[in-house]
C-alpha positions as CSV (number, residue, x, y, z in Angstrom):
1,M,77.3,209.6,219.9
2,L,77.7,205.7,219.8
3,C,79.1,203.3,222.4
4,D,82.6,201.7,221.0
5,K,83.3,199.6,224.2
6,R,80.6,196.6,224.5
7,I,80.5,193.3,226.4
8,S,79.1,190.4,225.4
9,T,75.7,189.2,226.7
10,G,76.7,185.6,226.2
11,I,74.1,184.8,223.9
12,A,76.0,185.2,220.6
13,G,72.3,185.9,218.0
14,L,71.8,189.1,220.9
15,D,75.1,190.4,220.4
16,D,75.0,190.8,216.5
17,I,71.9,192.4,217.3
18,L,73.2,194.8,219.4
19,G,76.2,195.4,217.2
20,G,78.7,193.8,219.5
21,G,76.9,193.9,222.9
22,L,75.8,195.9,225.7
23,T,77.4,199.2,226.8
24,P,79.2,198.3,230.5
25,D,77.9,199.9,233.6
26,R,74.6,200.6,232.9
27,I,70.9,199.2,233.7
28,Y,69.1,197.1,231.4
29,L,65.3,195.7,231.7
30,V,64.6,192.7,230.2
31,E,60.7,191.9,230.6
32,G,58.2,188.9,229.4
33,A,55.7,186.9,230.3
34,P,56.7,184.1,233.3
35,G,57.9,180.9,230.9
36,T,59.8,183.0,228.0
37,G,63.2,182.6,229.2
38,K,64.3,185.6,231.3
39,T,66.1,183.4,234.0
40,T,68.0,181.8,231.4
41,M,68.8,185.2,229.7
42,A,70.5,186.3,233.0
43,L,72.4,183.5,234.2
44,Q,74.0,183.3,230.5
45,F,75.0,187.0,231.3
46,L,76.3,186.3,234.5
47,L,78.0,183.0,233.1
48,E,79.7,185.3,230.3
49,G,81.3,187.1,232.8
50,A,82.6,184.8,234.6
51,R,84.2,183.0,232.2
52,Q,86.3,186.3,231.2
53,G,87.4,186.7,235.2
54,E,84.2,188.9,236.3
55,R,82.7,188.9,240.0
56,T,79.2,188.4,239.3
57,L,75.9,188.2,241.7
58,Y,72.5,186.8,241.1
59,V,70.2,188.8,243.2
60,T,67.1,187.1,243.6
61,L,63.8,188.0,245.3
62,S,61.5,185.9,243.4
63,E,63.3,182.2,243.3
64,T,65.8,179.8,245.5
65,A,68.9,179.5,245.1
66,G,68.1,175.8,244.9
67,E,65.7,176.9,242.1
68,L,68.4,178.5,240.2
69,R,70.7,175.6,240.4
70,A,68.2,173.1,239.1
71,V,67.3,175.4,236.2
72,A,71.5,175.7,235.9
73,A,71.8,171.9,235.7
74,S,69.5,171.6,233.1
75,H,71.3,173.2,230.9
76,G,74.6,171.3,231.7
77,W,75.8,174.8,233.7
78,T,77.2,175.1,237.1
79,L,76.6,178.1,239.4
80,D,79.8,177.9,241.4
81,D,81.2,181.1,240.1
82,I,77.9,183.2,240.5
83,D,77.7,184.7,244.1
84,I,73.9,184.1,244.8
85,F,71.9,186.3,247.2
86,E,69.1,184.7,248.3
87,M,66.6,187.5,249.8
88,L,63.5,185.5,250.7
89,D,65.2,182.8,252.9
90,I,63.5,180.7,255.9
91,G,63.3,183.4,258.3
92,S,61.4,185.8,255.6
93,L,58.6,183.2,255.8
94,D,58.1,183.9,259.7
95,P,54.4,185.6,260.3
96,D,55.8,187.2,263.4
97,G,59.1,188.9,261.5
98,E,58.8,192.3,261.3
99,Q,60.2,192.7,258.1
100,S,59.5,190.0,256.0
101,I,59.2,191.0,252.5
102,L,55.9,188.7,252.1
103,H,54.0,191.7,254.1
104,P,54.2,194.9,251.7
105,S,55.4,198.0,253.6
106,E,57.8,201.1,253.2
107,I,59.7,199.9,255.9
108,E,60.3,196.4,253.7
109,L,61.1,197.8,250.3
110,G,63.4,200.1,252.0
111,E,65.2,197.6,254.0
112,T,65.2,194.8,250.5
113,T,67.0,197.8,248.9
114,R,70.0,198.4,251.2
115,A,70.4,195.3,251.7
116,V,70.9,194.7,248.1
117,M,73.5,197.9,248.0
118,D,75.3,196.5,250.7
119,R,75.6,193.2,249.5
120,I,76.7,194.9,246.2
121,T,79.0,197.0,248.2
122,T,80.5,194.1,249.9
123,A,80.9,191.5,246.6
124,R,82.1,194.6,244.2
125,P,80.6,192.4,240.9
126,T,81.1,193.7,237.7
127,R,77.6,192.2,236.4
128,V,74.2,191.9,238.6
129,A,71.6,190.5,237.7
130,F,68.6,191.4,239.6
131,D,65.5,189.2,239.6
132,S,62.5,190.6,239.8
133,L,60.8,193.9,239.7
134,S,57.6,192.6,240.4
135,E,58.2,192.1,243.9
136,M,59.8,195.2,244.6
137,R,56.5,196.3,242.8
138,L,54.3,194.9,245.2
139,L,56.1,196.1,248.3
140,A,56.3,199.5,247.1
141,Q,52.2,199.4,246.3
142,N,52.7,203.1,245.3
143,P,54.0,204.1,242.0
144,L,55.4,207.4,242.8
145,R,57.5,205.0,245.7
146,Y,58.4,202.1,243.5
147,R,60.0,204.4,241.1
148,R,61.8,206.3,243.3
149,Q,63.4,203.0,244.5
150,I,64.6,202.3,241.1
151,M,65.9,205.6,240.8
152,A,67.9,205.1,243.7
153,L,68.9,201.9,242.5
154,K,70.1,203.1,239.3
155,H,72.3,205.9,240.9
156,F,73.8,204.1,242.9
157,F,74.7,200.9,240.3
158,A,76.2,203.7,238.3
159,T,78.5,204.4,241.5
160,V,80.1,201.3,242.0
161,N,80.6,200.5,238.2
162,C,78.6,197.3,237.5
163,T,76.5,196.3,234.8
164,V,73.2,195.3,235.7
165,M,70.3,193.1,234.5
166,V,66.8,193.5,236.0
167,L,64.1,191.5,234.9
168,D,60.2,192.2,234.9
169,D,57.9,189.4,234.5
170,Q,54.8,192.3,234.0
171,T,52.5,190.3,236.3
172,S,51.5,193.3,238.2
173,Q,51.9,196.0,235.5
174,P,52.5,195.5,231.9
175,G,54.1,198.0,229.6
176,D,55.5,200.0,232.7
177,L,57.2,203.0,230.3
178,Q,58.1,204.9,233.1
179,L,60.5,201.5,234.1
180,H,61.4,201.6,230.2
181,S,62.7,205.6,230.2
182,I,65.0,204.8,233.5
183,C,66.3,202.1,232.4
184,H,69.3,202.4,229.2
185,G,68.1,199.5,227.9
186,V,65.2,197.4,227.3
187,I,65.0,193.9,225.5
188,E,61.7,192.1,225.6
189,L,60.9,188.4,225.2
190,A,57.3,186.9,224.0
191,Q,56.2,183.8,223.0
192,A,53.0,182.4,221.2
193,L,51.4,179.1,220.8
194,Q,50.7,178.0,217.3
195,D,46.9,176.5,215.7
196,F,49.6,173.7,215.1
197,G,53.2,173.1,216.2
198,G,55.1,174.2,218.6
199,Q,55.3,177.4,220.2
200,R,57.3,180.5,218.9
201,R,59.2,182.3,220.8
202,R,60.7,186.0,219.6
203,L,62.6,188.7,221.0
204,Q,62.6,192.5,220.2
205,V,65.1,195.2,221.6
206,I,62.4,197.9,222.1
207,K,65.3,200.4,223.5
208,M,69.1,200.7,223.9
209,R,70.5,204.2,224.3
210,G,74.1,204.7,222.4
211,I,73.5,201.6,220.2
212,K,72.8,201.0,216.6
213,Y,71.0,197.8,217.0
214,R,68.8,195.7,214.6
215,G,65.1,196.4,215.4
216,G,62.2,194.7,214.8
217,F,61.3,191.1,216.1
218,H,64.0,188.2,215.8
219,D,63.0,184.5,216.4
220,F,64.6,182.5,219.0
221,N,64.9,179.1,221.1
222,L,65.0,178.3,224.5
223,E,67.1,175.1,224.6
224,T,69.4,173.1,226.2
225,G,72.2,175.0,226.7
226,G,70.2,178.5,226.7
227,L,68.9,180.9,224.2
228,K,69.6,180.6,220.6
229,V,68.6,184.5,219.0
230,F,68.4,184.0,215.1
231,Q,68.7,188.0,214.4
232,R,66.5,188.7,211.2
233,L,67.7,188.7,208.1
234,V,68.1,191.6,206.0
235,A,69.1,191.3,202.4
236,S,70.8,194.5,202.0
237,D,73.7,193.7,204.1
238,H,75.0,191.0,202.1
239,R,76.3,191.4,198.9
240,R,79.7,189.7,197.4
241,S,80.9,189.3,193.8
242,F,80.8,186.0,192.1
243,S,81.0,184.9,188.4
244,E,78.0,184.8,186.3
245,A,78.9,182.2,183.7
246,L,76.0,179.7,183.0
247,V,76.5,175.9,184.2
248,T,74.6,173.0,182.8
249,T,71.7,171.3,184.6
250,G,73.2,167.5,183.8
251,S,70.4,167.4,180.9
252,A,70.9,169.1,177.1
253,G,67.3,169.0,176.5
254,M,66.9,171.0,179.9
255,D,69.6,173.2,179.2
256,R,68.2,173.7,175.7
257,L,64.9,175.2,177.5
258,L,66.7,177.2,179.4
259,G,68.6,179.2,177.2
260,G,72.0,177.4,178.2
261,G,71.8,176.2,181.9
262,L,71.7,178.1,185.3
263,M,73.0,181.1,186.2
264,P,74.2,181.7,189.8
265,G,73.0,183.9,191.6
266,T,69.8,183.4,190.3
267,N,66.8,180.9,191.6
268,T,64.6,178.6,190.1
269,L,61.2,177.5,190.5
270,L,59.9,174.0,189.3
271,T,56.2,173.9,189.5
272,G,53.7,171.7,188.4
273,P,51.1,169.0,189.8
274,S,52.3,165.9,192.5
275,G,54.2,163.3,191.0
276,I,55.5,164.6,188.2
277,G,59.3,164.9,188.3
278,K,59.8,168.1,189.9
279,T,61.8,166.8,192.8
280,T,63.5,164.3,190.9
281,T,64.7,167.5,188.5
282,A,66.1,168.7,191.5
283,V,68.1,166.0,192.5
284,S,69.2,165.6,188.7
285,I,70.6,169.4,188.8
286,A,72.1,169.2,192.7
287,R,74.2,165.8,191.2
288,T,75.5,167.6,188.5
289,A,77.2,170.5,190.9
290,L,78.0,167.6,193.3
291,E,80.1,166.5,190.2
292,R,81.3,169.8,189.2
293,G,82.8,169.6,193.2
294,D,79.8,172.6,194.2
295,K,78.4,172.0,197.9
296,V,75.0,171.3,197.9
297,A,72.5,172.3,200.9
298,Y,69.2,170.5,200.3
299,Y,66.2,171.0,202.4
300,L,63.4,168.1,202.5
301,F,60.4,169.5,203.6
302,D,57.5,166.7,201.9
303,E,58.8,162.7,201.7
304,G,61.5,161.3,203.9
305,L,65.3,160.6,203.4
306,G,65.2,156.9,202.9
307,T,62.2,157.7,200.1
308,L,64.2,160.2,198.6
309,M,67.4,158.4,198.1
310,S,65.9,155.0,196.9
311,R,64.0,156.5,194.6
312,S,67.4,158.5,193.3
313,I,69.4,155.0,193.2
314,A,66.4,153.5,191.0
315,L,66.7,156.4,189.0
316,G,70.4,156.2,188.4
317,M,71.2,159.6,190.5
318,D,72.5,158.3,193.7
319,I,73.5,161.2,196.0
320,G,74.4,159.0,199.0
321,Q,78.2,158.8,198.4
322,F,78.5,162.5,198.6
323,I,76.6,162.9,202.2
324,E,79.9,161.6,203.8
325,P,82.8,163.6,202.1
326,G,80.3,166.6,203.2
327,T,79.8,167.9,200.0
328,L,76.2,167.2,200.2
329,M,74.3,169.1,203.3
330,L,71.0,167.0,203.4
331,S,68.4,168.2,206.1
332,Q,65.0,166.5,206.7
333,I,62.9,169.4,207.7
334,D,59.7,169.0,210.4
335,P,58.4,172.6,209.5
336,A,55.8,172.4,212.0
337,E,58.5,173.2,214.5
338,L,60.4,175.4,212.9
339,S,60.3,178.9,212.9
340,P,61.1,181.1,209.6
341,G,63.9,183.0,211.4
342,E,65.4,179.4,212.8
343,F,65.1,178.1,208.9
344,S,67.0,181.2,207.6
345,S,69.6,181.0,210.3
346,R,70.3,177.5,209.5
347,V,70.4,178.6,205.8
348,R,72.9,181.4,206.2
349,D,75.1,179.0,208.3
350,A,75.2,176.8,205.2
351,V,76.5,179.1,202.8
352,E,78.4,181.4,205.2
353,Q,80.4,178.7,207.1
354,E,80.0,175.1,205.0
355,H,80.4,177.3,201.7
356,A,77.4,175.9,200.3
357,Q,77.2,176.9,196.0
358,V,73.3,175.5,195.7
359,V,70.7,175.5,197.6
360,V,67.4,173.2,197.3
361,I,64.2,173.7,199.2
362,D,62.0,171.1,198.6
363,S,59.3,171.6,199.0
364,L,57.9,175.6,199.8
365,N,54.2,173.8,200.0
366,A,55.4,172.3,203.4
367,Y,57.0,175.4,204.8
368,L,54.7,177.4,203.9
369,Q,51.2,175.8,204.9
370,A,52.6,174.6,208.0
371,M,53.0,178.1,209.3
372,P,49.7,179.6,208.8
373,G,49.8,181.6,211.8
374,E,53.1,183.4,210.7
375,K,52.4,186.6,209.2
376,F,54.6,188.3,206.4
377,L,56.1,184.9,205.6
378,L,55.8,186.0,201.6
379,L,58.2,188.8,202.8
380,Q,60.5,186.6,204.5
381,M,61.2,184.3,201.9
382,H,61.8,187.5,200.0
383,E,64.5,188.1,201.8
384,L,66.1,185.2,201.8
385,L,65.6,184.3,198.1
386,T,67.7,188.3,197.8
387,Y,70.3,187.5,200.4
388,L,71.0,183.9,198.4
389,N,71.1,185.7,195.0
390,Q,73.4,188.3,196.4
391,Q,75.4,185.4,197.1
392,G,76.0,184.1,194.3
393,I,74.1,180.8,195.3
394,M,72.1,178.8,192.6
395,T,68.9,178.3,194.3
396,I,66.4,175.4,193.1
397,L,63.1,175.8,194.7
398,V,60.1,173.2,194.4
399,L,56.4,174.2,194.4
400,G,53.3,171.9,194.1
401,Q,50.2,172.4,192.3
402,H,46.6,171.8,192.8
403,G,44.9,169.3,190.6
404,L,46.4,166.7,187.5
405,I,44.8,168.7,184.6
406,G,43.3,171.5,183.3
407,D,43.7,175.1,185.3
408,M,45.8,174.6,188.6
409,R,46.7,176.9,191.1
410,S,49.0,176.7,193.9
411,D,49.3,177.8,197.6
412,V,51.0,180.9,197.0
413,D,52.4,183.2,194.0
414,L,55.9,182.7,194.1
415,S,56.2,184.0,190.3
416,Y,57.5,187.6,191.5
417,L,60.1,185.9,193.1
418,S,61.5,183.7,190.8
419,D,64.4,184.7,188.3
420,T,63.1,181.1,186.4
421,I,60.4,179.3,186.3
422,V,60.3,175.5,184.9
423,L,56.4,174.5,184.3
424,F,55.7,170.9,184.4
425,R,52.5,169.8,183.0
426,F,50.5,166.1,182.2
427,F,48.6,165.5,178.9
428,E,46.9,163.0,177.4
429,S,48.2,161.1,174.2
430,A,47.1,158.1,172.3
431,G,45.5,156.6,175.9
432,E,49.0,157.3,177.9
433,L,49.9,160.1,180.3
434,K,52.5,161.9,179.0
435,T,54.7,165.2,180.8
436,A,55.6,168.2,179.1
437,V,57.8,170.6,180.2
438,S,58.5,174.0,179.3
439,T,60.2,177.5,180.7
440,V,58.0,180.3,181.1
441,K,60.1,183.0,182.4
442,S,63.3,183.9,182.5
443,R,65.1,187.2,183.4
444,T,69.1,186.1,182.7
445,A,69.0,184.1,179.3
446,P,66.9,184.0,176.5
447,H,65.0,181.1,177.1
448,E,63.2,178.7,174.6
449,H,59.7,178.8,174.4
450,A,58.7,175.9,172.8
451,I,57.4,172.9,174.7
452,R,58.9,169.5,175.1
453,E,57.9,166.4,176.3
454,F,59.4,164.9,179.5
455,R,60.0,161.5,181.4
456,L,62.3,160.1,183.9
457,T,63.9,156.9,183.1
458,S,66.6,154.6,185.0
459,T,69.0,156.7,183.6
460,G,67.6,160.0,184.9
461,L,65.5,162.5,183.0
462,E,64.9,162.6,179.3
463,V,63.7,165.8,177.1
464,G,62.4,165.3,173.9
465,E,61.5,166.8,171.1
466,P,59.2,170.2,170.7
467,L,55.8,168.9,170.8
468,T,55.0,170.8,167.3
469,D,52.4,168.9,166.1
470,F,50.4,169.1,169.7
471,E,47.6,171.8,170.5
472,G,46.4,172.4,174.0
473,V,49.1,170.6,176.0
474,L,48.8,173.0,178.5
475,T,45.6,172.3,179.3
476,G,46.0,168.6,179.5
477,V,43.6,167.4,176.6
478,P,45.8,168.2,173.6
479,A,44.6,166.9,170.0
480,Y,47.2,165.4,168.0
481,R,47.8,167.0,164.4
482,G,51.1,165.9,163.0
483,R,53.8,162.8,163.3
484,V,55.7,163.5,165.9
485,P,57.0,160.7,167.5
486,M,56.9,160.2,171.5
487,L,59.7,159.7,173.5
488,G,59.8,155.8,173.9
489,A,58.1,155.1,170.7
490,E,60.8,152.8,169.8
491,D,60.1,150.6,172.3
């Protein structure tokens, strides 16, 4: 039976994963290697209790009270409302002391346990953080004695009606399944170094009795202000109704190619070699959406904001005027410092909180290549695109291809994820480099199968007549067999 009463952990993302928070008056294990964020999580748990007027207690066997306060200060917190019970005091460092916890013995283990019980009985807290079990394990020396003491603490905590978060740094005995069986819930924190870029941190709820939680790994950041957890995106949990009427791209020629325009709830892939006009086409579509009153979230991975803005102005598509009113959310992303979970969370915030109706990802190459160590990245992208489609978002994806003419390849095949694919190609004609565009796939409209000429001008993008008198345009070396005039021939 699921428990309805919950208490917050103080971490919004973790509460979402747990379906509302923790069951009160239970003991929970938070385990992970040193530096993964266990102490910060415990402090957030206690600070949340203090904010709600509860009595809180931090029992530390490994760190001093001064060290804890320094950790809290680095996050902008104060521990004035938290009772700190420091087991490692100056007296315990005396080599002649009979009960120094630095000299393991059964007597010292019993004294430590009793001291903790006495302090809790006196303070009567409703939330307790116990840091850490590694010292208890060292004191016990014997696994049976250690388990007996943990069971005694568990039964004691159950009698005093408090929720306990115990920490284990896994330095002595990683993967203690006996400890897992004793605790009501187990949360694991982990971090991994990539070949390039920042370290990745992730969280997993291994066990949680009586709670329907979101399993699997969830990315999180350890930043100033505490842990920020990004719940793994599951697209099937997010659906809403929306209009499926076609909207214009802002170019009559492009609309013809697409079979009338773009449909909300679909994603469109603009693919072709570098410098052919994919980003400019995406900017043109975004500007058209902004002019009709839609909000646009534009995620820029490849080039700088200044370059994008100056080029847009030169082509008569200034989008800077939409930034200050908030209708255009333009973000330059450093993918080497961004986890897939955090990126998905940013997109969700733009859709659900800022009410974006158009999302542009420019480009997928940088996003995918900057995280070569991430497994199942394509599956995560599938979940993100499915989520956007079910939210009625019109998504524009930019994907570069290697080479200029002939047979070209992409870093990744996203054709099966795309509802519409617009292909750009260079070709040669009369000693000049020309550009062709065509729609090769559309799941939502009977698209045009013609190959048209495409060019960028000072007034935006221009789509010409079908290249019916050319053969081999997509190979880059066409043969001219007619008199179809090229764009700009009158000039």
